[in-house]
C-alpha positions in Angstrom: -7.5 -9.4 -1.6 -10.0 -7.9 -4.1 -8.9 -9.0 -7.6 -9.6 -5.6 -9.1 -7.2 -2.8 -9.9 -7.6 0.6 -8.2 -8.3 3.7 -10.2 -4.7 4.8 -9.8 -3.5 1.4 -11.1 -5.8 1.6 -14.1 -4.4 5.1 -14.8 -0.9 3.6 -14.5 -1.9 0.8 -17.0 -3.2 3.4 -19.5 0.0 5.5 -19.2 2.2 2.4 -20.0 -0.1 1.2 -22.7 0.1 4.6 -24.4 3.9 4.7 -24.1 4.4 1.1 -25.4 2.2 1.6 -28.4 3.6 5.1 -29.4 7.2 5.2 -28.3 8.3 1.8 -29.5 8.2 1.7 -33.4 5.2 -0.2 -34.8 7.3 -2.1 -37.3 9.5 -3.3 -34.5 6.6 -4.5 -32.4 5.2 -6.3 -35.4 8.4 -8.1 -35.9 8.4 -9.0 -32.2 4.8 -10.4 -32.5 5.8 -12.5 -35.6 8.9 -13.8 -33.9 11.2 -12.2 -36.5 13.2 -9.6 -34.5 16.4 -8.3 -36.0 19.2 -9.2 -33.6 20.8 -7.3 -32.0 19.4 -4.1 -33.4 15.8 -4.4 -32.3 16.7 -5.3 -28.7 19.2 -2.4 -28.5 16.7 0.1 -30.0 13.9 -0.9 -27.6 16.1 -0.9 -24.6 17.4 2.6 -25.2 14.0 4.0 -25.8 12.8 2.4 -22.6 15.8 3.4 -20.6 15.5 7.1 -21.6 11.9 7.0 -20.3 12.9 5.2 -17.1 11.3 1.9 -18.0 14.2 -0.4 -18.8 15.1 -1.5 -15.3 12.2 -0.5 -13.0 13.0 -3.3 -10.5 16.6 -2.0 -9.9 17.4 0.3 -7.0 16.2 3.9 -7.8 19.7 5.3 -7.7 20.6 3.1 -10.7 17.5 3.7 -12.8 14.8 1.8 -10.9 11.3 2.8 -10.1 9.7 2.9 -6.7 6.8 0.8 -7.9 4.5 -1.6 -6.0 4.5 -5.3 -6.9 1.1 -4.7 -8.6 2.7 -2.0 -10.8 5.5 -4.3 -11.8 2.9 -6.9 -12.7 1.0 -4.4 -14.9 4.3 -3.3 -16.5 5.2 -6.8 -17.6 1.7 -7.6 -18.8 1.3 -4.4 -20.9 4.7 -5.0 -22.5 3.6 -8.4 -23.6 0.2 -7.3 -24.8 1.8 -4.5 -26.9 4.4 -7.0 -28.3 7.3 -5.0 -26.9 10.4 -7.1 -26.8 11.5 -8.2 -23.4 14.5 -6.4 -22.0 17.6 -8.5 -22.4 17.3 -10.7 -19.3 21.1 -11.1 -18.8 21.3 -7.3 -18.4 18.1 -6.3 -16.8 17.2 -9.4 -14.8 20.5 -11.1 -14.0 23.9 -9.3 -13.8 22.4 -5.8 -13.2 20.7 -6.7 -9.9 23.7 -8.9 -8.8 26.1 -6.0 -9.3 23.7 -3.6 -7.5 23.5 -6.0 -4.6 27.0 -7.4 -4.3 29.4 -5.1 -6.4 31.6 -2.4 -5.0 30.7 1.2 -5.6 33.3 1.4 -8.3 31.9 -1.6 -10.0 28.4 -0.2 -9.9 29.5 3.1 -11.4 31.5 1.2 -14.0 28.9 -1.2 -15.2 25.3 -0.4 -14.1 24.6 2.6 -16.4 26.0 0.8 -19.5 24.1 -2.4 -18.5 20.8 -0.6 -18.2 21.3 1.2 -21.6 22.6 -2.0 -23.3 25.9 -0.3 -24.1 27.2 -3.6 -22.8 25.5 -6.8 -24.0 26.0 -9.5 -21.4 25.8 -13.3 -21.6 25.6 -15.9 -18.9 28.4 -18.3 -18.2 26.8 -20.8 -15.8 25.9 -24.2 -17.3 28.5 -26.7 -18.2 28.4 -30.1 -20.0 28.3 -31.9 -16.6 26.8 -29.1 -14.5 23.3 -28.1 -15.6 20.7 -28.8 -13.0 23.5 -29.5 -10.5 25.2 -26.2 -11.2 27.4 -26.4 -8.1 29.3 -29.2 -9.7 30.9 -26.8 -12.2 34.5 -27.4 -13.1 35.7 -24.2 -14.8 38.7 -23.1 -12.8 39.9 -19.6 -11.9 43.4 -19.7 -10.3 44.8 -16.5 -8.8 48.0 -15.3 -10.4 49.1 -12.0 -8.9 46.5 -9.3 -9.8 44.7 -11.7 -12.3 42.7 -14.9 -12.3 43.6 -17.4 -15.0 40.4 -19.1 -16.2 40.2 -22.5 -17.9 37.2 -24.6 -18.7 34.0 -24.7 -20.7 30.4 -23.3 -20.6 27.5 -24.4 -22.7 24.0 -23.2 -23.6 25.3 -19.6 -23.6 22.2 -17.9 -25.0 22.9 -15.1 -27.5 26.6 -15.2 -26.7 27.3 -14.4 -30.4 26.2 -10.8 -29.7 27.7 -10.5 -26.2 30.4 -7.9 -25.3 31.0 -9.3 -21.7 30.2 -12.5 -19.8 29.4 -13.1 -16.1 31.0 -16.4 -15.4 30.9 -18.7 -12.4 34.3 -20.3 -11.7 35.7 -22.6 -9.1 38.3 -20.7 -7.1 38.7 -23.2 -4.2 38.5 -26.9 -5.1 39.2 -28.1 -1.5 35.9 -27.0 0.2 32.3 -28.0 -0.2 31.4 -27.5 -3.8 28.9 -24.6 -3.2 31.5 -22.8 -1.0 34.4 -22.6 -3.6 32.7 -20.7 -6.4 33.3 -17.1 -7.5 31.7 -14.8 -10.1 34.0 -13.1 -12.6 33.3 -10.5 -15.3 35.3 -10.3 -18.5 35.0 -9.2 -22.2 34.2 -11.9 -24.7 37.1 -10.7 -26.9 39.6 -11.5 -24.1 42.5 -13.7 -25.5 41.7 -17.3 -24.9 37.9 -17.0 -25.2 36.4 -19.1 -28.0 32.7 -19.3 -28.9 31.2 -22.1 -31.0 27.5 -21.9 -32.1 25.1 -24.8 -31.4 22.3 -25.4 -33.9 19.0 -26.2 -32.2 16.1 -28.4 -33.3 14.3 -25.3 -34.7 17.2 -24.6 -37.0 18.4 -21.5 -35.3 21.6 -20.6 -33.5 20.4 -19.2 -30.2 22.9 -20.9 -27.9 26.6 -21.5 -27.9 29.5 -23.3 -26.3 32.2 -21.1 -24.8 35.7 -22.3 -24.1 38.3 -20.6 -21.9 42.0 -21.3 -22.4 44.3 -19.4 -20.0 42.0 -16.4 -20.0 43.5 -13.7 -17.8 40.9 -11.7 -15.8 41.8 -8.8 -13.6 41.0 -9.3 -9.9 39.1 -6.1 -10.0 36.5 -7.9 -12.1 35.6 -10.2 -9.2 32.0 -9.6 -8.1 31.9 -9.1 -4.3 34.2 -11.5 -2.4 36.0 -14.6 -3.5 34.1 -17.8 -3.0 30.8 -16.0 -2.6 29.6 -16.9 -6.1 27.0 -19.4 -5.0 25.2 -16.8 -2.9 25.2 -14.5 -5.9 24.1 -17.2 -8.3 21.1 -18.0 -6.1 20.2 -14.3 -5.9 20.5 -14.1 -9.7 18.3 -17.2 -10.4 15.6 -15.8 -8.1 15.5 -12.7 -10.3 15.5 -14.8 -13.5 12.3 -16.5 -12.4 10.4 -13.3 -11.7 7.7 -12.7 -14.3 8.5 -16.0 -16.1 4.8 -17.1 -16.2 4.3 -14.6 -19.2 0.6 -14.5 -18.9 0.3 -11.5 -21.3 2.4 -13.3 -23.9 0.3 -16.4 -23.8 -2.9 -14.2 -24.1 -1.5 -12.7 -27.3 -0.8 -16.2 -28.8 -4.3 -17.4 -28.0 -5.8 -14.2 -29.5 -3.7 -14.9 -32.6 -4.9 -18.5 -32.7 -8.5 -17.4 -32.7 -7.8 -15.0 -35.5 -6.1 -17.6 -37.6 -8.8 -20.2 -36.9 -11.3 -17.8 -38.6 -9.1 -17.7 -41.7 -8.4 -21.4 -42.1 -11.0 -23.6 -43.7 -11.7 -27.1 -42.4 -12.4 -30.2 -44.5 -16.1 -29.5 -44.4 -15.6 -26.0 -45.9 -16.4 -24.2 -42.7 -13.9 -21.9 -40.8 -11.8 -23.9 -38.4 -13.1 -21.8 -35.5 -16.5 -23.5 -35.9 -15.0 -26.9 -35.2 -16.4 -27.9 -31.7 -13.2 -29.7 -30.7 -11.0 -26.7 -31.5 -13.5 -24.3 -29.9 -13.4 -26.5 -26.7 -9.6 -26.5 -26.8 -9.4 -22.7 -27.1 -11.9 -22.3 -24.3 -10.0 -24.6 -22.0 -6.7 -22.8 -22.6 -8.3 -19.4 -22.1 -9.8 -20.6 -18.8 -6.4 -22.0 -17.7 -4.7 -18.7 -18.5 -7.3 -16.8 -16.6 -6.8 -19.1 -13.6 -3.0 -18.5 -13.9 -3.5 -14.8 -14.0 -5.6 -14.8 -10.9 -3.0 -16.9 -9.1 -0.2 -14.5 -10.3 -2.1 -11.5 -8.8 -2.5 -13.3 -5.5 1.2 -14.1 -5.5 2.1 -10.5 -6.4 -0.2 -9.1 -3.7 1.3 -11.5 -1.0 4.8 -10.4 -2.0 4.1 -6.7 -1.3 6.4 -6.8 1.8 9.3 -7.6 -0.6 9.8 -11.2 0.5 9.8 -13.8 -2.2 6.8 -16.1 -2.3 7.6 -19.8 -2.9 4.2 -20.1 -4.6 5.9 -18.3 -7.6 7.1 -21.8 -8.6 3.5 -22.6 -9.4 3.5 -19.7 -11.8 6.7 -20.8 -13.5 5.5 -24.4 -13.7 2.1 -23.8 -15.1 3.0 -20.7 -17.1 5.7 -22.5 -19.1 3.3 -25.4 -19.8 0.6 -23.0 -21.1 3.2 -21.2 -23.3 4.0 -24.6 -24.9 0.3 -25.5 -25.3 -0.4 -22.2 -27.0 2.4 -22.8 -29.5 1.2 -26.3 -30.1 -2.2 -24.9 -30.9 -0.9 -22.4 -33.4 1.1 -25.2 -35.1 -2.0 -27.4 -35.3 -4.1 -24.6 -36.8 -1.4 -24.0 -39.4 -1.4 -27.7 -40.3 0.9 -28.7 -43.2 1.8 -25.0 -43.8 3.6 -25.0 -40.5 6.1 -27.8 -41.5 8.6 -26.2 -44.0 11.7 -25.0 -42.3 14.0 -24.8 -45.3 15.8 -21.5 -45.8 16.6 -20.9 -42.2 19.2 -18.2 -41.6 22.0 -19.7 -39.4 22.9 -16.2 -38.2 19.5 -15.6 -36.7 18.8 -16.7 -33.1 15.5 -18.2 -34.0 16.1 -18.7 -37.7 14.0 -17.1 -40.4 12.2 -18.8 -43.3 12.0 -17.8 -46.9 9.5 -20.4 -48.1 6.2 -20.6 -49.9 3.7 -20.8 -47.1 1.3 -18.3 -45.5 3.3 -15.6 -43.6 1.6 -16.4 -40.3 2.3 -20.2 -40.6 6.0 -20.2 -41.6 7.5 -20.3 -38.2 4.8 -22.3 -36.4 6.7 -25.5 -36.0 10.2 -23.9 -35.5 8.6 -21.7 -32.8 6.8 -24.6 -31.2 10.0 -26.6 -31.1 11.9 -23.7 -29.6 9.4 -23.4 -26.8 10.1 -26.9 -25.6 12.9 -25.1 -23.6 10.6 -23.0 -21.4 9.9 -25.9 -19.0 13.7 -26.1 -18.5 15.3 -22.7 -18.1 14.8 -20.7 -15.0 14.5 -24.0 -13.1 13.1 -27.1 -14.7 9.6 -28.3 -14.0 11.1 -31.1 -11.8 12.9 -28.5 -9.7 9.7 -26.3 -9.4 7.7 -29.4 -8.2 10.3 -30.0 -5.5 10.1 -26.4 -4.4 6.3 -26.6 -4.3 6.4 -29.9 -2.3 8.7 -28.5 0.3 8.0 -24.8 0.6 4.3 -24.6 -0.4 2.8 -28.0 0.6 5.2 -28.8 3.4 5.7 -32.4 2.2 
């Protein structure tokens, strides 16, 4: 392929760039760039602006708000969102349960949930991982026992991201304990305020409360809230996880962090009195990271182009693997540039997903270390680096 956008693709890029930088409020995008979004208000505001313009769920079927875009256009969309510091659409809605309901749900379920999911009238959370079922998700123990026209759910989920804001949860439960573990799982949907649902926050190393434990004690869920057929949850989960990994390289996001690092390195003075940007070691580190991001971007374009027939490309695991590593390296660079100013984390707001600091340090430096620590997770979610290496070994290298 020729790694150059066509004139129509460049026009499409310009159209999106104009929309993102004019329709989404500037102060909201500035908060996004600084890692200080107001939850849940900023996510809801952004989603509803995007949805009204037809940009909230472009990868969904067109009858439910999607766009008939090419893979290249979807790539441009994700990159321009990142470059404009537009907050990502809530992944649990746009990238996970929405596509699952569109693929597996009944017509009634689609009509009931998809419009509200696209517009964030329902905030979803994910009930997958358990204390003893993370990477080996099929070992989950949460049970759903049929009782007339309801299922009775008992068990526990963990690492439920942003569950404190959620209205509903999509939850994997074991409905048949007597078959192969992958074959006895179903997906249920139910409100978080259903009697018997208890949510407990988990404080993370960055000081914030982004994830939660969720406990289910005799939670009654109508059978109508079963997605698809009973015991087909593992197929739905694999479909969902495939959507979760799309666009996870976040090349545009890493570009913005490197640009910010260069900007800050011009402001910070080194021990010799010169701007830090003139330090040859830092300059070499920046150049190396920029080259790595460029290589990842070219690889991403090749993967996108080869996926034009709609079939998933196993090489996307390369994007997730290297993309997550580069995100971490960019955050580490920002923390190193901030130096001692990046260390204070006192004054964190326990109600904020990523915390917030009210401390005496340069505005740009306050969240450097907390953000760096938070980004240790990106090599885990969406399939850990070890999982991605296994996929690459088998499906790409044929080992």
